GUDREN-632786 format. One record per residue (C-alpha): residue number from 0; chain; residue in three letters; x, y, z. Coordinates in steps of 0.25 Angstrom, whole numbers, padded with zeros to 4 digits. Layout:
REM residues N
[pt NUM,'A','ALA',[X,Y,Z]]
...
END
This chain:
REM residues 261
[pt 0,'A','MET',[-0050,-0243,0572]]
[pt 1,'A','LEU',[-0046,-0257,0570]]
[pt 2,'A','ILE',[-0058,-0267,0569]]
[pt 3,'A','SER',[-0055,-0281,0571]]
[pt 4,'A','LEU',[-0067,-0289,0565]]
[pt 5,'A','ILE',[-0067,-0303,0570]]
[pt 6,'A','ALA',[-0078,-0313,0565]]
[pt 7,'A','ASP',[-0080,-0327,0560]]
[pt 8,'A','TYR',[-0084,-0323,0546]]
[pt 9,'A','GLY',[-0073,-0331,0539]]
[pt 10,'A','THR',[-0060,-0326,0533]]
[pt 11,'A','GLY',[-0063,-0318,0521]]
[pt 12,'A','ASP',[-0078,-0318,0523]]
[pt 13,'A','PRO',[-0085,-0305,0517]]
[pt 14,'A','ALA',[-0092,-0304,0531]]
[pt 15,'A','PHE',[-0079,-0297,0536]]
[pt 16,'A','THR',[-0080,-0287,0525]]
[pt 17,'A','GLU',[-0095,-0284,0528]]
[pt 18,'A','VAL',[-0093,-0282,0542]]
[pt 19,'A','THR',[-0080,-0273,0540]]
[pt 20,'A','GLN',[-0089,-0264,0531]]
[pt 21,'A','ARG',[-0099,-0262,0542]]
[pt 22,'A','LEU',[-0088,-0259,0552]]
[pt 23,'A','LEU',[-0082,-0249,0543]]
[pt 24,'A','MET',[-0095,-0242,0541]]
[pt 25,'A','THR',[-0093,-0236,0555]]
[pt 26,'A','LEU',[-0078,-0236,0556]]
[pt 27,'A','PRO',[-0073,-0234,0542]]
[pt 28,'A','GLN',[-0059,-0231,0547]]
[pt 29,'A','ALA',[-0058,-0244,0554]]
[pt 30,'A','GLN',[-0048,-0256,0550]]
[pt 31,'A','VAL',[-0056,-0269,0551]]
[pt 32,'A','HIS',[-0047,-0282,0553]]
[pt 33,'A','LEU',[-0054,-0295,0551]]
[pt 34,'A','LEU',[-0052,-0308,0559]]
[pt 35,'A','SER',[-0060,-0321,0555]]
[pt 36,'A','VAL',[-0062,-0331,0566]]
[pt 37,'A','PRO',[-0068,-0345,0564]]
[pt 38,'A','ALA',[-0083,-0346,0562]]
[pt 39,'A','PHE',[-0090,-0345,0576]]
[pt 40,'A','SER',[-0077,-0345,0583]]
[pt 41,'A','THR',[-0080,-0335,0595]]
[pt 42,'A','LEU',[-0067,-0340,0601]]
[pt 43,'A','ALA',[-0058,-0335,0590]]
[pt 44,'A','THR',[-0066,-0322,0590]]
[pt 45,'A','GLY',[-0064,-0320,0604]]
[pt 46,'A','PHE',[-0050,-0324,0604]]
[pt 47,'A','TRP',[-0047,-0313,0593]]
[pt 48,'A','VAL',[-0055,-0303,0599]]
[pt 49,'A','ALA',[-0046,-0304,0611]]
[pt 50,'A','GLN',[-0033,-0305,0603]]
[pt 51,'A','LEU',[-0036,-0293,0595]]
[pt 52,'A','GLY',[-0043,-0285,0606]]
[pt 53,'A','LEU',[-0034,-0287,0617]]
[pt 54,'A','ASN',[-0021,-0285,0610]]
[pt 55,'A','PRO',[-0015,-0272,0605]]
[pt 56,'A','GLY',[-0021,-0265,0593]]
[pt 57,'A','PRO',[-0026,-0251,0588]]
[pt 58,'A','LYS',[-0033,-0243,0599]]
[pt 59,'A','GLU',[-0046,-0242,0591]]
[pt 60,'A','ARG',[-0050,-0257,0589]]
[pt 61,'A','LEU',[-0063,-0264,0588]]
[pt 62,'A','ILE',[-0065,-0279,0587]]
[pt 63,'A','TYR',[-0078,-0283,0581]]
[pt 64,'A','HIS',[-0080,-0298,0581]]
[pt 65,'A','ASN',[-0091,-0307,0576]]
[pt 66,'A','CYS',[-0092,-0322,0579]]
[pt 67,'A','ALA',[-0107,-0325,0582]]
[pt 68,'A','PRO',[-0110,-0340,0582]]
[pt 69,'A','ARG',[-0124,-0336,0587]]
[pt 70,'A','LYS',[-0123,-0347,0597]]
[pt 71,'A','ASP',[-0128,-0339,0609]]
[pt 72,'A','ASP',[-0142,-0345,0606]]
[pt 73,'A','PRO',[-0144,-0358,0598]]
[pt 74,'A','GLN',[-0159,-0355,0594]]
[pt 75,'A','ALA',[-0163,-0349,0581]]
[pt 76,'A','ARG',[-0159,-0334,0579]]
[pt 77,'A','ARG',[-0168,-0323,0577]]
[pt 78,'A','ASP',[-0164,-0313,0567]]
[pt 79,'A','ASN',[-0149,-0318,0567]]
[pt 80,'A','GLU',[-0148,-0314,0582]]
[pt 81,'A','GLY',[-0134,-0318,0588]]
[pt 82,'A','GLU',[-0125,-0315,0599]]
[pt 83,'A','GLY',[-0124,-0300,0603]]
[pt 84,'A','LEU',[-0113,-0290,0601]]
[pt 85,'A','THR',[-0103,-0286,0612]]
[pt 86,'A','TYR',[-0093,-0275,0615]]
[pt 87,'A','ALA',[-0080,-0276,0622]]
[pt 88,'A','LEU',[-0069,-0266,0626]]
[pt 89,'A','LEU',[-0055,-0272,0628]]
[pt 90,'A','PRO',[-0045,-0266,0637]]
[pt 91,'A','ASN',[-0038,-0259,0625]]
[pt 92,'A','ASP',[-0051,-0253,0621]]
[pt 93,'A','THR',[-0053,-0262,0609]]
[pt 94,'A','LYS',[-0068,-0264,0607]]
[pt 95,'A','VAL',[-0073,-0277,0604]]
[pt 96,'A','VAL',[-0087,-0279,0597]]
[pt 97,'A','GLY',[-0093,-0292,0593]]
[pt 98,'A','VAL',[-0103,-0303,0595]]
[pt 99,'A','PHE',[-0103,-0310,0609]]
[pt 100,'A','ALA',[-0102,-0325,0606]]
[pt 101,'A','GLY',[-0094,-0336,0612]]
[pt 102,'A','TYR',[-0080,-0332,0615]]
[pt 103,'A','THR',[-0080,-0319,0607]]
[pt 104,'A','LEU',[-0077,-0311,0620]]
[pt 105,'A','SER',[-0071,-0322,0629]]
[pt 106,'A','PHE',[-0056,-0317,0627]]
[pt 107,'A','ILE',[-0059,-0303,0630]]
[pt 108,'A','LYS',[-0070,-0304,0641]]
[pt 109,'A','HIS',[-0060,-0301,0653]]
[pt 110,'A','HIS',[-0053,-0290,0645]]
[pt 111,'A','ALA',[-0064,-0282,0641]]
[pt 112,'A','LYS',[-0067,-0268,0648]]
[pt 113,'A','GLU',[-0081,-0269,0642]]
[pt 114,'A','LEU',[-0090,-0280,0637]]
[pt 115,'A','ARG',[-0104,-0275,0632]]
[pt 116,'A','ARG',[-0115,-0280,0624]]
[pt 117,'A','VAL',[-0118,-0272,0612]]
[pt 118,'A','ASN',[-0133,-0268,0609]]
[pt 119,'A','VAL',[-0134,-0272,0595]]
[pt 120,'A','SER',[-0144,-0281,0588]]
[pt 121,'A','ARG',[-0140,-0296,0589]]
[pt 122,'A','SER',[-0148,-0299,0577]]
[pt 123,'A','GLY',[-0153,-0294,0564]]
[pt 124,'A','SER',[-0142,-0300,0554]]
[pt 125,'A','GLN',[-0135,-0313,0552]]
[pt 126,'A','PHE',[-0123,-0304,0550]]
[pt 127,'A','ARG',[-0124,-0296,0562]]
[pt 128,'A','SER',[-0109,-0293,0562]]
[pt 129,'A','ARG',[-0111,-0285,0549]]
[pt 130,'A','ASP',[-0125,-0280,0551]]
[pt 131,'A','VAL',[-0127,-0277,0565]]
[pt 132,'A','PHE',[-0114,-0277,0574]]
[pt 133,'A','PRO',[-0104,-0268,0566]]
[pt 134,'A','SER',[-0111,-0255,0569]]
[pt 135,'A','ALA',[-0111,-0258,0584]]
[pt 136,'A','ALA',[-0097,-0262,0583]]
[pt 137,'A','THR',[-0092,-0249,0576]]
[pt 138,'A','GLU',[-0100,-0240,0586]]
[pt 139,'A','LEU',[-0094,-0246,0598]]
[pt 140,'A','ALA',[-0080,-0245,0591]]
[pt 141,'A','SER',[-0083,-0230,0589]]
[pt 142,'A','GLY',[-0086,-0228,0603]]
[pt 143,'A','ASP',[-0101,-0228,0603]]
[pt 144,'A','PHE',[-0105,-0238,0614]]
[pt 145,'A','SER',[-0120,-0235,0614]]
[pt 146,'A','LEU',[-0123,-0250,0609]]
[pt 147,'A','LEU',[-0116,-0256,0621]]
[pt 148,'A','GLY',[-0125,-0264,0630]]
[pt 149,'A','GLU',[-0124,-0272,0643]]
[pt 150,'A','GLU',[-0111,-0277,0648]]
[pt 151,'A','LEU',[-0107,-0291,0644]]
[pt 152,'A','SER',[-0102,-0300,0656]]
[pt 153,'A','ILE',[-0089,-0308,0655]]
[pt 154,'A','GLU',[-0097,-0319,0661]]
[pt 155,'A','GLU',[-0105,-0320,0648]]
[pt 156,'A','ILE',[-0093,-0322,0640]]
[pt 157,'A','PRO',[-0086,-0336,0640]]
[pt 158,'A','ASP',[-0072,-0338,0643]]
[pt 159,'A','PRO',[-0063,-0342,0631]]
[pt 160,'A','PRO',[-0060,-0357,0631]]
[pt 161,'A','ASN',[-0045,-0359,0634]]
[pt 162,'A','ASP',[-0043,-0371,0625]]
[pt 163,'A','ARG',[-0047,-0368,0611]]
[pt 164,'A','ILE',[-0041,-0364,0598]]
[pt 165,'A','ALA',[-0043,-0349,0596]]
[pt 166,'A','TRP',[-0037,-0347,0583]]
[pt 167,'A','ILE',[-0028,-0354,0572]]
[pt 168,'A','ASP',[-0019,-0344,0565]]
[pt 169,'A','GLY',[-0014,-0344,0551]]
[pt 170,'A','TYR',[-0002,-0352,0555]]
[pt 171,'A','GLY',[-0010,-0363,0561]]
[pt 172,'A','ASN',[-0007,-0359,0575]]
[pt 173,'A','ILE',[-0018,-0362,0585]]
[pt 174,'A','LYS',[-0021,-0351,0595]]
[pt 175,'A','THR',[-0029,-0356,0607]]
[pt 176,'A','THR',[-0036,-0351,0619]]
[pt 177,'A','ILE',[-0027,-0357,0629]]
[pt 178,'A','PRO',[-0020,-0346,0637]]
[pt 179,'A','ASP',[-0005,-0347,0639]]
[pt 180,'A','TYR',[-0006,-0346,0654]]
[pt 181,'A','SER',[-0014,-0359,0654]]
[pt 182,'A','VAL',[-0003,-0367,0649]]
[pt 183,'A','ASN',[0007,-0372,0659]]
[pt 184,'A','LEU',[0018,-0378,0652]]
[pt 185,'A','GLU',[0033,-0376,0651]]
[pt 186,'A','PRO',[0039,-0371,0637]]
[pt 187,'A','GLN',[0042,-0383,0627]]
[pt 188,'A','THR',[0032,-0392,0635]]
[pt 189,'A','LYS',[0026,-0403,0626]]
[pt 190,'A','CYS',[0010,-0403,0627]]
[pt 191,'A','VAL',[-0001,-0409,0619]]
[pt 192,'A','ILE',[-0012,-0401,0612]]
[pt 193,'A','ARG',[-0025,-0407,0606]]
[pt 194,'A','ILE',[-0035,-0400,0597]]
[pt 195,'A','GLY',[-0046,-0408,0592]]
[pt 196,'A','GLY',[-0041,-0422,0589]]
[pt 197,'A','VAL',[-0027,-0418,0587]]
[pt 198,'A','VAL',[-0016,-0419,0597]]
[pt 199,'A','SER',[-0002,-0413,0596]]
[pt 200,'A','ASP',[0010,-0411,0605]]
[pt 201,'A','ALA',[0015,-0397,0607]]
[pt 202,'A','ILE',[0025,-0389,0614]]
[pt 203,'A','TYR',[0022,-0378,0624]]
[pt 204,'A','SER',[0030,-0366,0620]]
[pt 205,'A','ASP',[0030,-0351,0626]]
[pt 206,'A','GLY',[0033,-0347,0611]]
[pt 207,'A','SER',[0027,-0353,0599]]
[pt 208,'A','PHE',[0040,-0353,0591]]
[pt 209,'A','GLN',[0048,-0360,0602]]
[pt 210,'A','VAL',[0045,-0374,0596]]
[pt 211,'A','PRO',[0052,-0381,0585]]
[pt 212,'A','GLU',[0046,-0381,0571]]
[pt 213,'A','GLY',[0035,-0391,0570]]
[pt 214,'A','THR',[0031,-0391,0585]]
[pt 215,'A','LEU',[0018,-0387,0590]]
[pt 216,'A','ALA',[0019,-0376,0600]]
[pt 217,'A','PHE',[0008,-0373,0611]]
[pt 218,'A','ALA',[0012,-0359,0615]]
[pt 219,'A','PRO',[0006,-0345,0619]]
[pt 220,'A','GLY',[0002,-0339,0605]]
[pt 221,'A','SER',[0002,-0325,0599]]
[pt 222,'A','ALA',[-0013,-0322,0604]]
[pt 223,'A','GLY',[-0015,-0317,0618]]
[pt 224,'A','TRP',[-0018,-0304,0626]]
[pt 225,'A','VAL',[-0016,-0298,0640]]
[pt 226,'A','SER',[-0025,-0305,0651]]
[pt 227,'A','ALA',[-0037,-0297,0656]]
[pt 228,'A','ASP',[-0030,-0293,0669]]
[pt 229,'A','GLY',[-0018,-0288,0661]]
[pt 230,'A','LYS',[-0008,-0296,0668]]
[pt 231,'A','GLU',[-0003,-0306,0657]]
[pt 232,'A','ARG',[-0004,-0309,0642]]
[pt 233,'A','VAL',[-0012,-0321,0639]]
[pt 234,'A','ARG',[-0008,-0329,0627]]
[pt 235,'A','TRP',[-0015,-0340,0620]]
[pt 236,'A','MET',[-0009,-0353,0617]]
[pt 237,'A','GLU',[-0006,-0357,0603]]
[pt 238,'A','LEU',[-0002,-0370,0595]]
[pt 239,'A','PHE',[0009,-0367,0585]]
[pt 240,'A','LEU',[0015,-0377,0576]]
[pt 241,'A','ARG',[0028,-0371,0572]]
[pt 242,'A','GLY',[0030,-0373,0557]]
[pt 243,'A','GLY',[0016,-0378,0555]]
[pt 244,'A','SER',[0001,-0377,0559]]
[pt 245,'A','ALA',[-0004,-0381,0573]]
[pt 246,'A','TRP',[-0018,-0380,0567]]
[pt 247,'A','GLU',[-0015,-0391,0557]]
[pt 248,'A','ARG',[-0007,-0399,0567]]
[pt 249,'A','PHE',[-0021,-0400,0575]]
[pt 250,'A','GLY',[-0029,-0403,0563]]
[pt 251,'A','LYS',[-0034,-0389,0560]]
[pt 252,'A','PRO',[-0043,-0387,0572]]
[pt 253,'A','ARG',[-0053,-0375,0573]]
[pt 254,'A','VAL',[-0053,-0363,0582]]
[pt 255,'A','ASN',[-0061,-0366,0595]]
[pt 256,'A','GLU',[-0056,-0381,0596]]
[pt 257,'A','VAL',[-0050,-0385,0609]]
[pt 258,'A','VAL',[-0035,-0386,0612]]
[pt 259,'A','TYR',[-0032,-0397,0622]]
[pt 260,'A','LYS',[-0018,-0395,0629]]
END
């Protein structure tokens, strides 16, 4: 089984190793792949839950995600209580287990064949993703569904925003939550993009490399998946500076910042 562990612990944080140990206690033959998202970014978490879960991969897959800002209640917490655990089953039978917070389920809510709450303690540890949740996640991954609770309504899950930075990759390309179908421009059309206080000209392209060196392209990127109705493939717009870094061009913005076009 492949386990994709998505969390906001920080790249190289030993927390990943601690959680991996707990997951492998029950599933010792599993392969655990780690993905670190920015602190408290439920948007990046949800984006990668969908990108990994809705695209091809091994038949036996679990996505275990933890990004829990504990913003569901602004009052003081008793016994480290936080957002609850949820279970989703995707059309390709990928299982998704993780904390329901912010946008963590937003990109998959219309795709999931099943959305349920998991009957496991929401408190008891400051490090719930290590001490409380792994046993529930691995039980569900193994086909034991006795912990499943009531259905989670899609009305409870916010829609993802369609104007944000979802990710910045290692090349400085800016992946956005702007769907390609929302952009009605002819190829090679000039447009203006603003992120924060930085404004830059860009060229709309239907293929990122179809622009000259040093040109900022605004184009459908590498991230995307088949729509919930199965009729088309949605791709997410990306800002790409050929021969440079779009991230640096825009003053090194952060994930979640608004992209104005």
